[in-house]
C-alpha positions as CSV (number, residue, x, y, z in Angstrom):
1,M,86.9,69.9,262.0
2,A,90.0,71.8,261.2
3,T,92.2,69.0,262.5
4,D,90.3,66.5,260.4
5,R,90.7,68.7,257.3
6,L,94.4,69.0,257.9
7,N,94.8,65.3,258.3
8,N,92.9,64.7,255.1
9,I,95.2,67.2,253.3
10,N,98.3,65.5,254.7
11,Q,97.0,62.1,253.7
12,H,96.3,63.4,250.2
13,I,99.8,64.8,249.9
14,S,101.3,61.6,251.2
15,G,99.2,59.6,248.8
16,S,100.1,61.8,245.9
17,A,103.8,61.5,246.8
18,G,103.5,57.7,246.9
19,L,101.9,57.7,243.5
20,A,104.6,59.9,242.2
21,Q,107.3,57.7,243.6
22,R,105.6,54.6,241.9
23,A,105.4,56.5,238.6
24,A,109.0,57.5,238.8
25,K,110.0,53.8,239.1
26,V,108.2,52.7,235.9
27,F,111.2,53.4,233.6
28,E,114.0,53.5,236.1
29,S,115.4,50.1,234.8
30,V,115.6,51.3,231.2
31,P,119.3,51.5,230.3
32,L,120.8,54.3,228.3
33,A,121.4,53.1,224.8
34,P,124.7,53.9,223.2
35,P,124.5,56.5,220.3
36,D,124.6,55.3,216.7
37,A,128.2,55.1,215.7
38,I,127.8,56.9,212.4
39,F,125.6,59.7,213.7
40,K,128.0,60.1,216.6
41,L,130.9,60.4,214.2
42,T,129.0,63.1,212.2
43,A,128.2,65.0,215.4
44,S,131.8,65.0,216.4
45,Y,132.8,66.2,212.9
46,K,130.4,69.1,213.1
47,A,131.7,70.1,216.5
48,D,135.4,70.0,215.3
49,T,136.7,73.5,214.5
50,Y,139.8,72.3,212.7
51,K,140.0,74.0,209.3
52,Q,141.1,70.9,207.3
53,K,138.8,68.4,208.9
54,V,137.4,65.8,206.5
55,N,134.2,63.7,207.0
56,L,134.6,60.3,205.4
57,G,132.0,58.6,207.6
58,V,128.8,60.0,206.1
59,G,126.9,57.6,203.8
60,A,125.6,60.2,201.4
61,Y,126.8,61.6,198.1
62,R,128.7,64.9,198.2
63,D,129.9,67.0,195.2
64,D,133.4,68.1,194.7
65,D,132.8,71.0,197.1
66,G,131.7,68.6,199.8
67,K,128.1,69.8,199.5
68,P,124.9,67.8,199.1
69,W,123.8,67.6,195.5
70,V,120.2,67.8,194.4
71,L,120.0,65.9,191.1
72,P,118.9,68.0,188.1
73,S,116.4,65.3,187.2
74,V,114.9,65.5,190.6
75,K,114.8,69.4,190.5
76,K,112.8,69.2,187.2
77,A,110.4,66.6,188.5
78,Q,109.9,68.5,191.7
79,S,109.1,71.7,189.8
80,A,106.6,70.0,187.6
81,L,105.0,68.3,190.5
82,I,104.6,71.5,192.5
83,A,103.2,73.3,189.5
84,D,100.6,70.6,188.9
85,E,97.5,71.9,190.6
86,S,95.7,68.6,190.2
87,V,98.1,67.0,192.7
88,D,96.5,66.8,196.2
89,H,97.6,65.6,199.6
90,E,95.2,62.7,200.0
91,Y,96.4,59.4,201.4
92,L,98.1,56.9,199.1
93,S,96.9,53.4,199.2
94,I,98.3,51.1,201.9
95,T,100.8,49.6,199.4
96,G,101.7,52.9,198.0
97,L,101.6,54.8,194.7
98,P,100.9,52.1,192.0
99,E,102.9,54.0,189.3
100,F,105.9,54.1,191.6
101,T,105.8,50.5,192.7
102,S,105.3,49.0,189.2
103,N,108.0,51.1,187.6
104,A,110.4,50.5,190.6
105,A,109.9,46.7,190.0
106,K,110.8,47.1,186.3
107,L,113.9,49.1,187.2
108,I,115.3,46.4,189.4
109,L,113.9,43.3,187.7
110,G,114.0,44.5,184.1
111,A,111.1,45.7,181.9
112,D,111.1,42.3,180.2
113,S,111.1,40.3,183.5
114,A,109.0,37.1,183.2
115,A,108.2,37.4,186.9
116,I,106.4,40.7,186.3
117,S,104.6,39.6,183.1
118,E,103.4,36.5,184.9
119,N,102.1,38.5,187.8
120,R,104.4,36.9,190.4
121,V,105.8,40.1,192.0
122,A,104.2,41.7,195.0
123,S,105.5,45.3,195.3
124,V,104.9,47.6,198.3
125,Q,106.1,51.2,198.8
126,T,108.2,51.5,201.9
127,I,110.0,54.0,204.1
128,S,113.2,53.8,202.0
129,G,115.4,50.7,202.2
130,T,115.2,50.5,206.0
131,G,111.5,50.2,205.8
132,A,111.8,47.6,203.1
133,N,114.2,45.5,205.2
134,H,111.8,45.8,208.2
135,L,108.7,44.9,206.2
136,G,110.5,41.9,204.7
137,A,111.8,40.8,208.0
138,V,108.3,41.0,209.7
139,F,106.7,39.2,206.8
140,L,109.3,36.3,207.0
141,S,108.9,36.2,210.7
142,K,105.2,35.7,210.4
143,F,105.0,33.5,207.3
144,Y,108.3,31.7,206.6
145,E,107.8,28.1,207.8
146,F,111.1,27.6,209.4
147,A,110.2,24.4,211.3
148,K,108.3,22.9,208.4
149,L,111.3,23.6,206.1
150,G,113.8,22.3,208.6
151,A,115.6,25.6,208.9
152,D,116.5,27.5,212.1
153,R,114.7,30.8,212.9
154,E,117.7,32.9,211.7
155,I,119.1,34.8,208.8
156,F,122.7,34.6,207.7
157,I,124.2,38.1,207.3
158,S,127.6,39.0,205.8
159,N,130.4,39.8,208.2
160,P,130.6,42.8,208.1
161,T,127.3,44.3,206.9
162,W,125.3,47.5,207.2
163,A,125.0,48.0,211.0
164,N,121.2,48.3,210.9
165,H,120.6,44.8,209.5
166,K,121.1,43.0,212.8
167,A,118.9,45.4,214.7
168,I,116.1,45.0,212.2
169,F,116.0,41.2,212.2
170,S,116.5,40.9,215.9
171,A,113.5,43.2,216.5
172,A,111.5,41.0,214.1
173,G,112.3,37.9,216.0
174,I,114.8,36.4,213.5
175,K,118.3,35.7,214.8
176,P,121.1,37.2,212.7
177,V,124.1,34.9,212.2
178,D,127.3,36.0,210.5
179,Y,128.7,34.3,207.4
180,P,132.3,34.9,206.2
181,Y,132.4,37.6,203.5
182,Y,135.4,40.0,203.8
183,D,138.9,38.7,204.3
184,P,141.0,41.4,206.0
185,K,144.2,39.7,204.9
186,T,143.5,40.0,201.2
187,I,141.1,43.0,201.6
188,A,138.8,41.1,199.2
189,L,135.9,38.7,199.1
190,D,136.3,35.5,201.2
191,F,134.6,33.5,198.5
192,E,135.6,30.1,199.8
193,G,134.3,30.9,203.3
194,F,131.1,32.4,201.9
195,T,130.3,29.4,199.7
196,S,131.3,26.9,202.3
197,T,128.7,28.4,204.7
198,L,126.1,28.3,201.9
199,R,126.8,24.6,201.5
200,S,127.0,23.7,205.2
201,A,123.9,25.7,206.3
202,K,120.6,23.8,206.7
203,D,118.5,23.6,203.6
204,N,116.0,26.4,203.1
205,S,118.1,28.8,205.2
206,I,117.7,32.6,204.7
207,F,120.7,34.5,203.5
208,L,120.9,38.3,203.1
209,L,122.8,39.4,200.0
210,H,123.9,42.9,199.0
211,A,122.8,43.3,195.4
212,C,125.8,45.5,194.5
213,A,128.3,47.9,196.1
214,H,128.5,45.9,199.4
215,N,128.1,48.1,202.4
216,P,130.5,48.7,204.1
217,T,133.3,47.0,202.2
218,G,132.7,47.8,198.6
219,V,133.7,44.2,197.8
220,D,131.3,42.5,195.4
221,P,131.3,39.0,193.8
222,T,132.2,38.8,190.1
223,R,129.4,37.7,187.7
224,E,131.0,34.2,187.6
225,Q,131.0,34.1,191.4
226,W,127.3,35.2,191.4
227,H,126.5,32.3,189.1
228,Q,128.1,29.8,191.5
229,I,126.4,31.4,194.5
230,A,123.0,31.2,192.7
231,D,123.6,27.5,191.9
232,I,124.2,26.7,195.5
233,F,121.0,28.6,196.5
234,A,119.0,26.5,194.0
235,E,120.6,23.3,195.2
236,K,120.0,24.0,198.9
237,G,116.6,25.7,198.6
238,H,118.0,28.8,200.3
239,F,115.9,32.0,200.5
240,A,117.7,35.1,199.0
241,F,117.0,38.3,200.9
242,F,118.4,41.0,198.6
243,D,119.2,44.5,199.8
244,C,119.7,46.9,196.9
245,A,120.5,50.4,198.1
246,Y,122.9,51.4,195.3
247,Q,121.5,50.4,191.9
248,G,123.2,52.6,189.2
249,F,125.1,54.5,191.9
250,A,127.7,51.7,192.1
251,S,128.9,51.5,188.5
252,G,126.9,54.3,186.8
253,D,124.9,51.7,184.9
254,L,121.4,50.8,186.3
255,D,121.2,47.5,184.4
256,R,124.7,46.4,185.3
257,D,124.1,46.9,189.0
258,A,120.9,44.8,188.9
259,Y,122.7,41.8,187.4
260,A,122.8,39.6,190.5
261,V,119.1,40.1,191.3
262,R,118.0,39.5,187.7
263,H,120.1,36.3,187.5
264,F,118.6,34.9,190.7
265,V,115.1,35.7,189.5
266,S,115.7,34.1,186.1
267,K,116.5,30.8,187.7
268,R,112.9,30.6,189.0
269,S,113.9,28.0,191.6
270,I,115.2,30.4,194.2
271,P,112.7,32.0,196.5
272,L,113.6,35.7,197.1
273,L,112.7,39.2,197.9
274,I,114.3,42.6,197.1
275,C,114.6,45.7,199.3
276,Q,115.0,48.7,197.1
277,S,116.1,52.3,198.0
278,F,116.1,55.5,196.1
279,A,118.0,57.4,198.7
280,K,121.5,57.2,197.1
281,N,120.7,56.9,193.4
282,A,118.2,59.7,193.4
283,G,119.7,61.7,196.3
284,L,116.3,61.5,198.1
285,Y,117.7,60.7,201.5
286,G,115.2,62.6,203.5
287,E,112.2,61.7,201.4
288,R,112.5,58.0,202.4
289,V,111.5,56.5,199.0
290,G,111.8,52.7,198.8
291,A,110.0,49.5,197.8
292,L,109.8,45.8,198.8
293,H,109.4,43.3,196.0
294,V,108.5,39.7,196.9
295,V,108.8,37.2,194.0
296,S,106.4,34.2,194.2
297,S,106.1,31.0,192.2
298,T,102.5,31.6,191.1
299,P,100.0,34.4,190.7
300,E,97.9,32.8,193.4
301,Q,100.8,32.9,195.9
302,N,101.6,36.5,194.8
303,K,98.0,37.6,195.6
304,A,98.2,36.1,199.1
305,V,101.6,37.6,199.7
306,L,100.5,41.1,198.7
307,S,97.4,40.8,200.9
308,Q,99.5,40.0,204.0
309,L,102.1,42.7,203.2
310,S,99.2,45.1,203.1
311,V,98.0,44.0,206.5
312,I,101.5,44.4,208.1
313,Q,101.9,47.8,206.5
314,R,98.5,49.0,207.7
315,S,99.4,48.2,211.3
316,E,102.8,50.0,211.1
317,I,102.6,53.1,208.9
318,S,99.1,52.8,207.4
319,N,100.1,54.7,204.3
320,P,103.5,55.6,202.9
321,P,104.5,59.2,202.0
322,A,103.5,60.5,198.6
323,F,105.9,63.3,197.5
324,G,109.1,61.4,197.0
325,A,107.3,58.5,195.3
326,R,105.7,60.9,192.9
327,V,109.0,62.5,192.1
328,V,110.6,59.1,191.3
329,S,107.5,57.9,189.4
330,M,107.8,61.0,187.2
331,I,111.4,60.3,186.5
332,L,110.8,56.6,185.7
333,T,107.9,57.3,183.3
334,D,109.1,60.5,181.5
335,P,111.7,59.6,178.8
336,N,113.5,63.0,179.1
337,L,113.6,62.9,182.9
338,L,114.8,59.2,182.7
339,N,117.6,60.1,180.4
340,Q,118.6,63.0,182.7
341,W,118.5,60.8,185.7
342,Q,120.7,58.2,184.1
343,E,123.2,61.0,183.4
344,D,122.9,62.2,187.0
345,V,123.6,58.7,188.3
346,S,126.6,58.4,186.0
347,T,127.9,61.7,187.2
348,M,127.8,60.6,190.8
349,A,129.3,57.2,190.2
350,G,131.9,58.8,187.9
351,R,133.1,61.3,190.5
352,I,133.5,58.5,193.1
353,I,135.5,56.4,190.6
354,E,137.7,59.3,189.8
355,M,138.4,59.8,193.6
356,R,139.3,56.1,193.8
357,K,141.8,56.6,191.0
358,R,143.3,59.7,192.5
359,L,143.7,58.3,196.0
360,H,145.3,55.2,194.6
361,S,147.6,57.2,192.4
362,I,148.8,59.4,195.2
363,L,149.5,56.4,197.5
364,T,151.2,54.2,195.0
365,E,152.9,56.5,192.6
366,E,153.6,59.7,194.4
367,K,154.1,58.7,198.0
368,K,154.9,55.0,197.4
369,T,153.1,54.2,200.6
370,P,154.0,50.7,201.9
371,G,151.6,48.0,201.0
372,N,149.3,47.2,198.0
373,W,146.5,49.7,197.5
374,D,144.9,48.1,194.4
375,H,141.8,47.2,196.5
376,I,140.8,50.9,196.3
377,L,140.3,50.4,192.6
378,K,138.7,47.0,192.8
379,Q,136.1,47.9,195.4
380,I,132.9,49.5,194.1
381,G,130.4,52.0,195.2
382,M,130.3,54.6,197.9
383,F,132.4,52.8,200.5
384,T,136.0,51.4,200.7
385,F,137.8,49.4,203.4
386,L,141.3,50.9,203.5
387,G,142.7,47.9,205.4
388,L,144.1,50.0,208.3
389,N,144.0,48.8,211.9
390,P,141.9,50.5,214.6
391,E,145.0,52.3,216.1
392,Q,145.8,53.8,212.7
393,C,142.2,54.8,212.2
394,Q,142.2,56.5,215.6
395,R,145.3,58.4,214.7
396,L,143.7,59.6,211.5
397,L,140.7,60.8,213.5
398,E,142.5,62.4,216.5
399,Q,145.5,63.9,214.8
400,G,144.5,64.3,211.2
401,H,140.9,65.3,212.0
402,I,139.8,62.7,209.3
403,Y,136.5,61.1,210.4
404,L,136.1,57.4,209.6
405,T,135.0,54.3,211.4
406,S,137.4,52.2,213.4
407,N,137.3,49.3,210.9
408,S,138.8,51.7,208.2
409,R,135.6,52.1,206.2
410,I,135.6,55.4,204.4
411,S,133.0,57.1,202.2
412,M,134.6,57.8,198.8
413,A,132.0,60.6,198.3
414,G,133.7,62.5,201.2
415,L,136.9,62.8,199.1
416,T,137.2,65.8,196.8
417,T,139.9,67.2,194.6
418,K,140.6,69.7,197.4
419,N,141.1,67.2,200.3
420,V,142.3,63.9,198.7
421,E,146.0,64.8,198.9
422,Y,145.6,65.7,202.6
423,V,143.8,62.4,203.3
424,A,146.5,60.5,201.3
425,E,149.2,62.3,203.2
426,W,147.8,61.2,206.6
427,I,147.2,57.6,205.4
428,D,150.9,57.5,204.4
429,K,151.9,58.9,207.8
430,V,149.9,56.3,209.9
431,V,151.0,53.4,207.7
432,R,154.7,54.4,208.0
433,G,154.2,55.2,211.7
434,N,155.6,58.7,211.3
C-alpha cells in the first residue's frame, strides 16, 4: 500500500512537471519587441544627471520653464465640472457625449458646414487621436470595397509620418505604403513627388493626410497646393483620411488650421474622414479626448456608417471616458470659456513661434552657422526637422545631452529662453565639426 501511494505521488509530481513544462512553452516563441523610440528617448533623458540636459523629443507642450501647462480655460472648466453635483459617473453612450461630438464636428468642419446641416457627418468620441485613427482604420478595413473600387488593400502614408500610423493600419489589415512628402535636400515639401504619386496611384486609393502641422516635419502644403491636391483627389476618386492633431495649436488660429479639411469637404466629391485630437490644443494629453468624423454623401449613408462605427466601438472599448469630453464640451459651448481657450491656444502657438524666431536668429545672425536655416521659420507647429544627419544628431545627444530623434526632428516646445542659446551653440558645433 505504501509503495503504491508513493508511486502515485511520484506519477502526480511527474505529471505536474510535464504540464508545467508544456505551459512554459506556450509563449516561448514570443520575441521581445523593441521599446518605442520616443518613450525610450524620454526615459534616457530622465536618467541623465547632466545639469544642462535638454529634452527636444517629447511631443507635448512645455512652458518657458520647461513645465507642463494646464490651460486656464481647462482649469475653469474642471472646477465648474467638479462643483456640479448633478454630474454623475454613469456610462456615456457607445458613441460618446453628444454635446462633445457635435461641437467637435463644428470646430473642425465649421459651424456653417453644409455636411453638418445636411446630416452627413457621423461623429464618434474616441480615445484621443490614436483611437480615432484606429477606429477609422478598422471601419475602412471592414467596409471600404477595395476590390469593387479597383484599389489595392493599402493606404498611402507620407514619408515620414507619425510613427504610430503604420502600426495602426497594419494591425487593421491595411498595408501602409509610403508616398514622397519631405525632401531632405530642400528641407521642404516634395510637392512634385507627392502629386505624382496621387496621379499614378490606382483610382479610389486611400491617402492619409496631415490636416496641419505635419508630424514630424512641420512642413505643410500652401493653400494653393492644397487646392491642387484636392483637385487630384476629386479626379481620381481617392479617399482622404485626415489626421488632425494640432488644430489651432499650429498657427494659433483654429479656423486657419482647419482650412485643408474644410476645403476638401466643400468639394463634396471627395470621400473622407477626419481624426481629431484635443491632446495638444487643450493640453489634455492624459484624458485621451478625441473624435472620428466620417463624412458621407447622403443622410441614409450617414445613418448606416454611424451604426457600424457604434458596433466596432462597442466591441473594443464599449464606452468612451467622460471627464475629458465634458471639459472640452464646456469649453466649446460656453462663450467665455471658448474665448479663454482661444487665447490659451494662441499663447502656446505664439511661444513656439517665438522659439523658432530666436533659434533662427542665433544660428543665422549671431553664430552665422553654415547653411540656410530659413526652414525653421517656414515649418509650422510643434515639430521641426533641422536637416542634420544621424551622426550630428548622435553627437548632440551624447556630448551635448540634447535629446532628439536621429532624423533631426525636434520639439520646438522643448526650447525655452533659458536653453535656446545652449541648443544653438551645439547645433553650430556639430555643423562645423568642432
